[in-house]
N, C-alpha and C positions, 0 to 999 in steps of 0.2 A: 189772823189771816183768814181770808175766805176759803172755805173748804170745797165748794162746788159752784159751778156756773153752768147751767144747762146740763149737757151730758159730758161736761169736762170736770175731772177731779183734780183739784189743785195739789201739786206735789211740793213746790217750794218757791220762795220769792227769789228772783234772779236779777232784779234791777228796778230802778226808779227813773222816771224822766218827766219832762214837761207834759207829755201826752198822757201819762198815767203810769201805774205800777205794772211791772212785768213779772209773770210767773211761768214756771215750767208746769205743765199739766198733762193729764192723760185723757185722750179721747176714748171714752168707754164704749162707744159704738164701733169705732174702727180700730181700736187697739193700738193707736199710735201716740207718740209724744208730740205735743204741740207747745207753742208759746202763746200765752194768754195775756193780753194787755187790757187792764181795766181803765177806762177813760178817766182822766183827772177831773176833780170836781169843777175846775174852771171851764171844762168843756161840757161835762154831763149836766152841770147845773144851769146852763144857758141853753134854752130850747133851740134857738137859732144855730148856735155853734155846734150843738150836739147833732142836729139834723144834717148840717153841712159836713161834719166830720164823718158820720156814718155813710153819707152819700159818696164822699171821696173814697172811703174804704171799699165800698161795693164796686166802684169803678175800678179801683186797683185790683180787686179780686178777680176781675175778668181777664187780667193779663196772666198768661201761663208761659213761662220760659225757664229752662233749667238753671239759668244764672240769676234768677230773681227769686228771693224767698217768697214762697206762695202765701197769699192771704186766703184762708179757707172760709172764714165767716165773719160777718159783722152782725153781732147778735145782742140780745138783751135778756136778762133774767132777773125777775123781781125788781125791775126798775134800774138794774145795774147794766149799763152798756159796756160791751167788751168786743175785742177783736181776737180771733183765733187764727194763728198763722203757723207756718212751717217752723219747727224748732231746728235751727241750723247749728251743728257742732263744728268746732274748729277755732281758728284764731283770726282776729281782725288783720287786715292787710297792714294797718299801721303798726301793730305789734310785731309782725313778721319783718317789716322793713327795719323798724327800730333804729333809724339813723345809719343803716348800712345798705349799700346798693345790692340789689338782687342780681342773680345771673341774668344777663340781657335777654336770653331766649325765654327764660321763665317770666320775666317782666312783660315781654311782648305778648306771651300767651295769656296772661291775666288781663292785659289791656284789651285783647281781642274778645275775650269772653264778656267783659264788661261792655264793650262796644256793641256786641251782638244783642245783649240784653237791653241796652238803651234803645237800639234800633227797633226792637219789638215793642217796647213801651211807647216810644214816640209814634209808632204806627197806630197805636190805640189812642193817640192824642193825650198821652200822659207824660209828664216830666217828673224827674226826681226832684230837682231843685236844690238839693243839699248834699250832693254826692261828694264823698271824701273817703280817704283810706280807713277811717274809723267805722264806717258803716258798710264795708265790704268784708265779708267773711270768706276765708280760704278754708275749705273743708279738708279733712284728712286725705281725701282722694285727689286733692289739687284743683277742685272746682271753685270758681269765684261766685259768691252769692251776694247780691245787692239786697240790703235790708231797707224796709220802709219806702219802697217805691211808690210814688204818688202821694206820700203822706208827710213829706219833709216840712211842709208849711205848719204841720201840727207838732211833729216831734221837735222842731226847733223853736217852738213857742209862738208860732204865727197864729193868725186868726182863721186860717183856712184858705179858701179859694181867692179871697181878696188879695192876700199877700202873695199867693201862688201866681197871680197874674203877672207878677214881675219876672217870673221864671219862664224860660222857653227851652226849646231843644238845644239852642246854642249854649245856654248856661251849662247843661250837662256835658256837652262836648268840651267846653273849656275845663270843666272839672276833671274829665277823663284825661285830658292832656296834662293837667297838673299832677294827677296821680301817677301817670307814666313817668314824668320827670322825677317824681319822688322815688319811684321804684328803681330807676336807673342810676340815680345819684345819691339816694339816701337822704335827701332833703327837699323841701318845697322849692318851687321854681324861683329863680332869681332873675335879675335884669338880663343876665347872660343866659339865653335859652339854646345856644348852639352847643349841643352835648360834646361833639368831638373837640371843641375848644377847651373843654374842661377835662374830659377823659378821652384821649385819642384811641383807646382800645374799644370804644363803643362803635357799633355799626354807623358809618357816616350817613347811611340812607335814612336814619332816624332824624337827622337835623331838620330837613324841610318839613317833615311830618309834625315834629314838636313845635316848630315855629308857626305852622299853620293852625294847629290845634289850640295853641295858647295865645294866638293873636288877640289883641284887645278889640280890634275893629271887627264887628260881626260880618261885615261884607267880605273879609278875606279869610275868615275861619271856615272850616269844613261845613258844607251845607247839611250833612247828615252824619249820624254816628255810623251808619252802614258804610259810607264812603271812607271814613277813618279806619274802620275795622278792616276793610278790603286792602287798604294800603299797608296796614300792619301785617296782614297775611303775606303780602308780597315781600316785605322785609324778612319775615320769618323764613320764607322759602330761600331767600338769599343767604341768610345766616346758616340754615341747614346745609345748603350746597357747599358753603365754605368749610363747614365742619367736616363734611364728608370728604372733601378734596384734601384736607389736611391730615387725614388718617393714613397710616402706612399702607402701601399697596399689599394685598395678600399675595403670598408666594404660590404661583401656579405650579402644578406638577410637571416634571421634566417631560419633554416630548418622548413618547414611546414608553413612558413609565407604566408598569403593570398596575391595573386597577385593583383597588381594594374592595372588600365586601364579598358577598357570596358569589357573584359572577367572576370576580378575580380568582377566587379559590377554585372554582369549577374549571376555568381555563388552565390554571396551573396543574390540576390533577390530570386533565386530559392530555396536556403536553407531556407530563411525566409518563403517563400510560403509553403514549405513542412512541416515546423514546425507548421504553422497555420492550415494546413489541418489536421495534426495529432491531434492537440488540438480540432478541431471541431468534428472529429470522436470520440474522447474520450468523449466529452460532450454529443453526441447523445447516446452513449452507456449507460450513466448513466441516 
């Protein structure tokens, strides 16, 4: 195993893929844990593919969003090209769903986070192109983090930009719609995409959103991830309002009831004192 790459100290191997081997490493300059991917020989050994991959990585590194795993550096050390990125802890969304529907409000929240991230990436003219529940990590604090943004053509074994040309913003929107369906029903989309027909307990407002997000015709699908995220926020507000309305009403204190706390005690003491003074006055008069 490689021990160092540039100013990164390799700690352990954490995976292998078509793009290359993945390691957990320590950034000795900044004192943080990072993920290091050493490019596979099929990429690093071809000058053209190597140059395209590193160019794509540098473009992806320009995108900064809290729901996208940050790519810190596309570098090279002793002829070994590598990518240094944010080390994200947590579980994949796929493993969290694991065939079981999530709480609808939680699912909507994850979808909003992913939608916001896609909108930011698309604004920078980048697409993911391979989004699915297996490359979205849910952190211990409940944040969704998209992995390999802008690099799906490489991680899925593609040739880079040539293959990526078949992807566009609409591809990512369709993928997000499919992920939301999976989160809400515990399984990938089927020919029946009307959720309330499958589970009447789900918010009916999601039906038109899922139908539009997963429509096969690009002309009827959402024009942007931002528009999809905005509609999901509206549904989230409706779900929250219904939840609030279903809570038992709090019991208000009876009219004229004595206040508690320091002010209440002060009033009580003053009242007792006044009564005692009146009793003393009455006794003196007799």
